[in-house]
C-alpha positions as a Markdown table, in Angstrom:
| # | Residue | x | y | z |
|---|---|---|---|---|
| 1 | Met | -47.8 | 111.1 | -15.5 |
| 2 | Arg | -50.8 | 108.8 | -14.5 |
| 3 | Arg | -52.6 | 111.9 | -13.1 |
| 4 | Arg | -52.1 | 113.8 | -16.3 |
| 5 | Leu | -53.3 | 110.9 | -18.4 |
| 6 | Leu | -56.4 | 110.6 | -16.1 |
| 7 | Val | -57.1 | 114.3 | -16.4 |
| 8 | Gln | -56.9 | 114.0 | -20.2 |
| 9 | Val | -59.1 | 111.0 | -20.4 |
| 10 | Met | -61.7 | 112.7 | -18.1 |
| 11 | Ala | -61.5 | 115.9 | -20.3 |
| 12 | Ile | -62.1 | 113.8 | -23.4 |
| 13 | Ala | -65.0 | 111.9 | -21.9 |
| 14 | Ala | -66.6 | 115.1 | -20.6 |
| 15 | Leu | -66.3 | 117.1 | -23.8 |
| 16 | Pro | -69.5 | 116.0 | -25.5 |
| 17 | Leu | -71.4 | 117.2 | -22.4 |
| 18 | Phe | -69.7 | 120.6 | -22.1 |
| 19 | Val | -68.3 | 121.8 | -25.4 |
| 20 | Ala | -70.4 | 124.7 | -26.8 |
| 21 | Pro | -70.7 | 125.8 | -30.3 |
| 22 | Ala | -67.2 | 126.7 | -31.6 |
| 23 | Tyr | -66.4 | 129.2 | -34.3 |
| 24 | Thr | -63.4 | 129.3 | -36.7 |
| 25 | Ala | -62.5 | 133.0 | -35.9 |
| 26 | Gly | -59.1 | 133.4 | -34.2 |
| 27 | Glu | -57.7 | 136.3 | -32.2 |
| 28 | Gly | -57.8 | 138.7 | -35.1 |
| 29 | Gly | -61.3 | 137.5 | -36.2 |
| 30 | Gly | -59.7 | 136.0 | -39.3 |
| 31 | Gly | -60.4 | 132.3 | -38.7 |
| 32 | Ser | -61.1 | 130.8 | -42.1 |
| 33 | Gly | -61.0 | 133.8 | -44.3 |
| 34 | Gly | -63.6 | 135.7 | -42.2 |
| 35 | Gln | -66.2 | 132.9 | -42.6 |
| 36 | Thr | -67.7 | 131.7 | -39.4 |
| 37 | Thr | -68.7 | 128.1 | -39.0 |
| 38 | Thr | -70.9 | 127.1 | -36.1 |
| 39 | Cys | -70.8 | 123.5 | -34.8 |
| 40 | Lys | -73.5 | 121.9 | -32.7 |
| 41 | Lys | -73.0 | 121.2 | -29.0 |
| 42 | Gly | -70.2 | 118.7 | -28.4 |
| 43 | Glu | -68.3 | 119.4 | -31.6 |
| 44 | Val | -65.5 | 121.7 | -32.7 |
| 45 | Trp | -64.4 | 122.8 | -36.2 |
| 46 | Asp | -61.6 | 120.7 | -37.8 |
| 47 | Lys | -59.8 | 122.9 | -40.3 |
| 48 | Lys | -58.2 | 119.9 | -42.1 |
| 49 | Lys | -61.4 | 118.0 | -42.5 |
| 50 | Lys | -63.4 | 121.2 | -43.0 |
| 51 | Lys | -66.2 | 119.9 | -40.8 |
| 52 | Cys | -67.4 | 119.8 | -37.3 |
| 53 | Val | -66.1 | 116.8 | -35.2 |
| 54 | Val | -66.3 | 115.5 | -31.7 |
| 55 | Pro | -62.9 | 116.4 | -30.2 |
| 56 | Gln | -60.6 | 113.7 | -29.0 |
| 57 | Tyr | -57.0 | 113.9 | -27.7 |
| 58 | Gly | -54.6 | 113.9 | -30.7 |
| 59 | Met | -57.4 | 114.2 | -33.3 |
| 60 | Leu | -57.3 | 117.9 | -33.9 |
| 61 | Asp | -54.4 | 120.1 | -34.8 |
| 62 | Asp | -53.4 | 122.7 | -32.2 |
| 63 | Asp | -54.6 | 125.6 | -34.4 |
| 64 | Ser | -58.1 | 124.1 | -34.4 |
| 65 | Ile | -57.9 | 123.5 | -30.6 |
| 66 | Tyr | -56.7 | 127.0 | -30.1 |
| 67 | Glu | -59.4 | 128.6 | -32.2 |
| 68 | Ala | -62.2 | 126.5 | -30.5 |
| 69 | Gly | -60.8 | 127.3 | -27.0 |
| 70 | His | -60.4 | 131.0 | -27.9 |
| 71 | Asp | -64.0 | 131.2 | -29.1 |
| 72 | Leu | -65.4 | 129.4 | -26.1 |
| 73 | Ala | -63.5 | 131.7 | -23.8 |
| 74 | Met | -64.7 | 134.8 | -25.6 |
| 75 | Ala | -68.2 | 133.4 | -25.3 |
| 76 | Gly | -67.8 | 133.2 | -21.5 |
| 77 | Arg | -67.7 | 129.4 | -21.5 |
| 78 | Tyr | -64.5 | 129.2 | -19.5 |
| 79 | Asp | -64.6 | 125.7 | -18.2 |
| 80 | Glu | -65.4 | 124.4 | -21.6 |
| 81 | Ala | -62.6 | 126.4 | -23.1 |
| 82 | Ile | -60.2 | 124.8 | -20.5 |
| 83 | Ser | -61.4 | 121.3 | -21.5 |
| 84 | Val | -60.7 | 122.0 | -25.2 |
| 85 | Leu | -57.4 | 123.8 | -24.7 |
| 86 | Thr | -56.0 | 121.0 | -22.5 |
| 87 | Leu | -56.2 | 118.8 | -25.6 |
| 88 | Ala | -53.4 | 120.7 | -27.3 |
| 89 | Ala | -50.3 | 118.6 | -28.1 |
| 90 | Asn | -48.0 | 121.5 | -27.6 |
| 91 | Lys | -48.4 | 122.4 | -24.0 |
| 92 | Gln | -45.9 | 125.2 | -24.5 |
| 93 | Asp | -47.8 | 127.1 | -27.1 |
| 94 | Pro | -48.1 | 130.7 | -25.7 |
| 95 | Arg | -51.5 | 131.1 | -27.3 |
| 96 | Ile | -52.9 | 128.0 | -25.6 |
| 97 | Leu | -51.3 | 129.1 | -22.3 |
| 98 | Asn | -52.8 | 132.6 | -22.6 |
| 99 | Tyr | -56.3 | 131.4 | -23.0 |
| 100 | Leu | -55.9 | 128.8 | -20.3 |
| 101 | Gly | -54.9 | 131.7 | -18.1 |
| 102 | Tyr | -57.8 | 133.8 | -19.3 |
| 103 | Ser | -60.3 | 131.1 | -18.8 |
| 104 | His | -59.1 | 130.2 | -15.3 |
| 105 | Arg | -59.0 | 133.9 | -14.3 |
| 106 | His | -62.5 | 134.5 | -15.5 |
| 107 | Ser | -63.7 | 131.4 | -13.7 |
| 108 | Gly | -62.4 | 132.9 | -10.4 |
| 109 | Arg | -59.1 | 131.0 | -10.3 |
| 110 | Val | -57.0 | 134.1 | -10.7 |
| 111 | Thr | -53.9 | 132.6 | -9.1 |
| 112 | Val | -54.0 | 129.7 | -11.6 |
| 113 | Gly | -54.5 | 132.1 | -14.4 |
| 114 | Leu | -51.4 | 134.1 | -13.3 |
| 115 | Gly | -49.3 | 130.9 | -13.6 |
| 116 | Tyr | -50.4 | 130.3 | -17.1 |
| 117 | Tyr | -49.7 | 133.9 | -18.1 |
| 118 | Glu | -46.3 | 133.8 | -16.5 |
| 119 | Glu | -45.4 | 130.6 | -18.4 |
| 120 | Ala | -46.6 | 132.1 | -21.7 |
| 121 | Leu | -44.4 | 135.2 | -21.1 |
| 122 | Arg | -41.4 | 133.0 | -20.2 |
| 123 | Ile | -41.8 | 131.4 | -23.7 |
| 124 | Asp | -42.6 | 134.7 | -25.5 |
| 125 | Pro | -41.9 | 137.9 | -23.5 |
| 126 | Asn | -43.1 | 140.0 | -26.5 |
| 127 | Tyr | -46.7 | 138.5 | -26.5 |
| 128 | Thr | -48.4 | 141.7 | -25.5 |
| 129 | Leu | -51.9 | 140.2 | -25.3 |
| 130 | Val | -50.7 | 138.1 | -22.5 |
| 131 | Arg | -49.3 | 141.2 | -20.8 |
| 132 | Glu | -52.7 | 142.9 | -21.2 |
| 133 | Tyr | -54.5 | 140.0 | -19.6 |
| 134 | Leu | -51.8 | 139.6 | -16.9 |
| 135 | Gly | -52.2 | 143.3 | -16.0 |
| 136 | Glu | -56.0 | 142.8 | -15.7 |
| 137 | Ala | -55.4 | 139.8 | -13.4 |
| 138 | His | -53.2 | 142.0 | -11.2 |
| 139 | Leu | -56.0 | 144.5 | -11.0 |
| 140 | Gln | -58.4 | 141.7 | -10.0 |
| 141 | Ile | -56.3 | 141.0 | -7.0 |
| 142 | Gly | -55.7 | 144.7 | -6.2 |
| 143 | Asp | -52.1 | 144.9 | -7.4 |
| 144 | Leu | -52.0 | 148.2 | -9.2 |
| 145 | Ala | -48.2 | 148.2 | -9.4 |
| 146 | Gly | -48.2 | 144.9 | -11.2 |
| 147 | Ala | -50.7 | 146.1 | -13.7 |
| 148 | Gln | -48.7 | 149.3 | -14.3 |
| 149 | Glu | -45.6 | 147.2 | -14.8 |
| 150 | Gln | -47.3 | 145.3 | -17.6 |
| 151 | Leu | -48.5 | 148.5 | -19.2 |
| 152 | Lys | -44.9 | 149.7 | -19.3 |
| 153 | Glu | -43.8 | 146.4 | -20.8 |
| 154 | Ile | -46.5 | 146.7 | -23.5 |
| 155 | Glu | -45.4 | 150.3 | -24.2 |
| 156 | Lys | -41.8 | 149.2 | -24.6 |
| 157 | Arg | -42.8 | 146.7 | -27.2 |
| 158 | Thr | -45.6 | 148.4 | -29.1 |
| 159 | Gly | -45.8 | 152.0 | -28.0 |
| 160 | Thr | -49.0 | 153.6 | -26.7 |
| 161 | Gly | -51.0 | 153.1 | -29.9 |
| 162 | Ser | -51.6 | 149.4 | -29.6 |
| 163 | Arg | -54.9 | 147.8 | -28.8 |
| 164 | Glu | -53.4 | 146.0 | -25.8 |
| 165 | Tyr | -51.9 | 149.2 | -24.4 |
| 166 | Gly | -55.3 | 151.0 | -24.8 |
| 167 | Met | -57.3 | 148.2 | -23.2 |
| 168 | Leu | -55.0 | 147.9 | -20.1 |
| 169 | Ser | -54.6 | 151.6 | -19.7 |
| 170 | Glu | -58.4 | 151.9 | -19.7 |
| 171 | Gln | -58.7 | 149.1 | -17.1 |
| 172 | Ile | -56.1 | 150.9 | -14.9 |
| 173 | Asp | -58.0 | 154.2 | -15.2 |
| 174 | His | -61.2 | 152.4 | -14.2 |
| 175 | Phe | -59.5 | 150.8 | -11.3 |
| 176 | Leu | -58.2 | 154.1 | -10.1 |
| 177 | Arg | -61.6 | 155.7 | -10.3 |
| 178 | Ser | -63.3 | 153.0 | -8.4 |
């Protein structure tokens, strides 16, 4: 408990130094009705206040934390995304766990990322975006069978026409060609 509190305090203290511009767009690019709001360094968008704020533990709702963390991860600012995502009150939100996994994996901590993906799937086994990213993680460590297993799981849930199926299938094909 003390260690977790210390990590949270350190994350909050470090945010003004590391948080990049954050945007309101979520996974589907919807965010706030398609409008993108850019915050200056050290701030994130607060949907309720409708303005950029310096993030503090418990200050932002989890949706705002998710959106800021997602956008930082998509911008390649993985450690900053992790700092923001760890502020979420609901530590069992599969969206938060997914992007913690994504950010750790892209930061070179694939094993840590795998743990977050597995936890997200324990909570929501039908979350196919997690399955896509988990399959990609398996490919990163050379586990073709693990990636193919996730592809089959996606197919069971959405068929072969989903974005997640197409993306992971493409990654597997690339892996096989290399």
